[in-house]
C-alpha positions in Angstrom: -4.1 43.1 -46.9 -1.0 43.0 -47.3 1.5 46.6 -47.1 3.5 45.6 -50.5 1.3 42.9 -52.3 -0.3 43.3 -55.8 -4.1 44.6 -55.0 -6.3 46.7 -57.5 -5.8 50.1 -56.9 -9.4 50.9 -55.2 -9.0 47.6 -52.5 -5.5 49.6 -51.5 -7.1 53.0 -51.2 -10.0 52.0 -49.6 -8.1 49.1 -46.8 -6.0 49.7 -43.8 -2.4 49.7 -44.7 -1.3 46.1 -43.9 -4.7 45.8 -42.3 -4.2 47.6 -39.4 -3.5 51.0 -39.9 -6.5 53.0 -39.3 -7.9 55.5 -41.9 -7.8 59.2 -41.2 -11.7 59.4 -41.9 -10.7 62.5 -44.0 -14.1 62.7 -45.8 -16.0 63.7 -42.2 -15.5 68.1 -42.4 -14.6 67.7 -39.2 -11.9 65.4 -39.2 -10.8 67.4 -42.4 -10.5 70.6 -40.8 -8.3 69.7 -37.7 -5.6 68.0 -40.4 -5.5 71.2 -42.0 -5.8 73.4 -39.2 -2.8 70.8 -37.7 -0.6 71.3 -41.1 -0.7 75.1 -40.5 0.2 75.3 -37.8 3.6 73.0 -38.4 4.3 75.3 -41.1 4.0 78.5 -39.0 6.0 76.8 -35.7 8.3 75.0 -37.7 9.3 76.8 -40.6 8.5 73.7 -43.0 9.4 74.2 -46.5 7.8 71.0 -47.5 5.7 67.4 -46.3 5.8 64.3 -47.8 2.3 62.4 -47.4 3.0 58.7 -46.2 0.4 56.1 -48.3 -1.0 59.8 -49.7 -3.1 57.1 -52.3 -5.1 55.8 -49.0 -6.7 59.3 -49.1 -9.1 60.0 -51.1 -8.5 62.3 -54.0 -10.8 64.8 -53.2 -9.2 65.0 -49.5 -6.0 65.3 -50.5 -6.5 67.9 -53.2 -8.7 70.4 -50.7 -6.1 69.7 -47.8 -3.1 70.1 -50.2 -5.0 73.7 -51.6 -5.6 74.9 -48.4 -1.3 73.6 -46.9 -0.4 75.7 -49.7 -2.4 79.2 -49.4 -1.3 78.5 -45.8 2.7 78.3 -46.9 2.1 81.3 -49.2 0.6 83.3 -46.2 3.9 83.7 -44.7 6.2 83.8 -47.5 6.8 80.1 -49.2 5.6 80.6 -52.9 6.7 76.9 -53.8 5.8 75.1 -50.6 6.4 71.4 -52.1 4.4 68.3 -51.3 5.3 65.1 -52.5 3.6 61.6 -51.4 3.7 58.2 -51.9 2.2 56.4 -55.1 2.9 52.7 -54.8 -0.1 51.7 -57.5 0.2 52.1 -61.3 0.7 55.3 -63.4 -3.0 55.2 -64.4 -4.0 55.4 -61.0 -1.7 57.7 -59.6 -2.1 60.0 -62.4 -4.8 61.1 -60.4 -3.1 62.5 -57.4 -0.4 64.9 -59.5 -1.3 68.6 -59.7 -4.7 68.9 -60.9 -5.0 65.3 -62.2 -5.6 63.2 -65.7 -7.7 60.7 -65.7 -7.4 58.4 -68.9 -9.8 60.4 -71.5 -7.9 63.6 -70.4 -4.4 62.6 -71.6 -2.8 64.8 -74.9 -2.4 62.8 -77.7 1.0 62.4 -77.7 4.3 63.8 -75.8 4.9 66.8 -78.1 1.6 67.9 -77.6 1.9 67.3 -73.4 4.5 69.6 -73.3 2.2 72.4 -75.2 -0.9 72.0 -72.1 -1.0 75.2 -70.6 -2.6 75.6 -67.0 -5.8 77.2 -69.1 -6.9 74.2 -71.3 -9.3 72.2 -68.4 -10.0 69.5 -70.6 -7.1 68.6 -69.5 -7.2 68.6 -66.0 -9.9 66.8 -63.2 -9.9 69.4 -61.4 -10.3 73.8 -61.3 -7.5 75.6 -61.4 -6.1 76.2 -58.4 -7.0 72.9 -56.8 -4.0 70.8 -56.9 -3.4 67.2 -55.4 0.3 66.5 -54.9 3.5 67.9 -56.3 5.3 65.3 -57.1 5.6 61.4 -56.3 7.9 61.3 -52.9 9.6 57.7 -54.8 8.6 56.9 -58.3 7.6 52.6 -57.4 7.3 52.5 -61.3 10.7 53.3 -62.0 11.7 51.6 -59.1 9.9 48.1 -60.1 11.5 48.9 -63.4 14.9 49.1 -61.7 14.7 46.0 -60.4 13.7 44.4 -63.0 16.9 45.6 -65.2 19.1 45.1 -62.3 18.2 41.2 -62.8 15.5 40.8 -59.7 13.0 37.8 -60.2 9.6 38.3 -58.8 6.3 39.8 -59.7 7.4 43.1 -60.3 4.3 44.6 -62.1 1.2 46.5 -61.1 -1.9 47.3 -63.6 -2.4 49.8 -65.6 1.3 51.0 -65.1 3.6 52.9 -67.4 6.5 51.0 -69.4 9.9 49.0 -67.9 11.8 50.6 -70.4 12.9 54.2 -69.1 12.6 56.0 -72.1 8.7 54.9 -72.9 8.2 55.2 -69.5 9.2 58.9 -69.0 6.9 59.4 -72.7 4.4 58.3 -70.7 4.3 59.3 -67.5 5.1 63.4 -68.8 1.6 62.6 -70.9 -0.3 61.0 -68.3 0.9 63.3 -65.1 0.4 67.2 -65.1 3.6 68.6 -64.5 2.6 72.0 -64.3 3.6 74.0 -61.4 1.4 75.4 -59.3 2.6 78.5 -58.9 4.3 79.5 -61.9 2.0 77.5 -64.5 5.6 76.3 -66.1 6.6 72.6 -66.7 8.1 71.4 -63.7 8.9 67.9 -63.6 9.5 67.1 -59.6 8.8 63.3 -59.2 11.6 61.8 -56.7 13.6 58.8 -58.0 15.4 56.3 -56.1 16.8 53.2 -56.3 16.4 52.5 -52.5 14.0 54.5 -49.8 14.7 52.1 -47.0 11.1 51.0 -47.3 12.3 48.6 -49.9 15.7 45.6 -49.0 19.5 47.1 -48.6 20.9 46.3 -52.6 24.2 46.0 -51.5 23.2 43.0 -49.5 23.0 41.2 -52.5 25.9 39.7 -55.1 27.2 42.6 -56.6 24.7 44.5 -55.3 27.0 47.7 -54.5 27.3 47.9 -57.8 24.1 47.3 -59.0 22.8 50.4 -56.4 25.3 52.5 -58.6 24.1 51.7 -61.8 20.7 52.7 -60.7 21.9 55.6 -58.9 23.2 56.7 -62.7 19.4 56.0 -63.7 17.5 57.5 -61.3 20.2 61.0 -61.2 21.3 61.5 -65.3 18.5 59.8 -67.3 14.9 59.9 -65.5 14.1 64.2 -65.4 13.2 64.7 -61.8 15.0 64.9 -57.8 17.0 62.1 -58.0 17.0 60.5 -54.8 19.7 59.3 -52.8 19.8 57.4 -48.9 22.4 59.1 -47.2 24.4 56.0 -45.0 25.0 54.8 -48.2 27.9 57.3 -48.7 29.6 54.7 -46.4 29.3 52.6 -49.2 30.5 54.6 -51.3 33.3 55.7 -50.1 36.6 55.3 -52.4 34.4 54.7 -55.3 33.3 58.3 -55.6 35.3 60.2 -53.2 34.2 63.2 -53.7 29.8 62.9 -53.8 31.0 60.8 -50.5 32.9 64.1 -48.6 29.5 66.2 -50.0 27.0 64.1 -48.7 29.4 63.6 -45.5 29.9 67.5 -44.5 25.9 67.8 -44.9 25.1 65.1 -43.1 27.7 66.6 -40.2 25.6 69.7 -41.0 22.5 68.8 -39.6 23.6 67.9 -35.9 23.5 64.7 -35.4 26.6 64.0 -35.6 29.4 65.8 -34.3 32.8 66.1 -36.4 34.5 63.7 -34.0 31.4 61.5 -34.6 32.1 61.5 -38.5 33.7 58.7 -40.3 32.8 58.8 -43.6 
């Protein structure tokens, strides 16, 4: 099965990614125990504040919730009360909703946006899993919004998947807010933390297109100023933006140097 083709969600979940990457076999208790132990060791040894799960929906729903719940508990033991776990979800929002927070099926959605805003953690009828058993805190790169952005920015092709949100950004956000569990597992408050970007290096490079840099900027304005959540900016694009947004480029350059990857003498941004 091709990596980013259009497939039924259940087919993608049960397949090997790109037909070559093997499954974790996380449904086997002995394997799950090792995965949970390893992640806890990594958090303690490396002082991690968050984990991103690649191809998160190829992990079975219950197993992912078991692992994330255990990982949050491990992080809490060393004072990390808001440990962040995001995951890559390439399918439609209806399928992704099973993985976010305590999960939500179509039959468990609030009636509308105002009612969704009032949902609290004691209202079990709106959740798939019991209190304390959560999946992903957020999606690592919102492919539903990326597909809408690709259409909005003039790309051709098959840009839709089944059971997804609308391509209008306002309508899409209203649907996402109703479909997904946005309650922070630590505070119980509404805390949208989906991560929105125009590119994530798994997809094509916008500056390679005619007027691509301008399209990249326009998309970044939408993901940063329109969509509630976490805006994603690939740090190397600061070079492309140099001269257009000098303050942004300068700040990103300082952050990039701060990683220790580049010394001050190597930086040309």
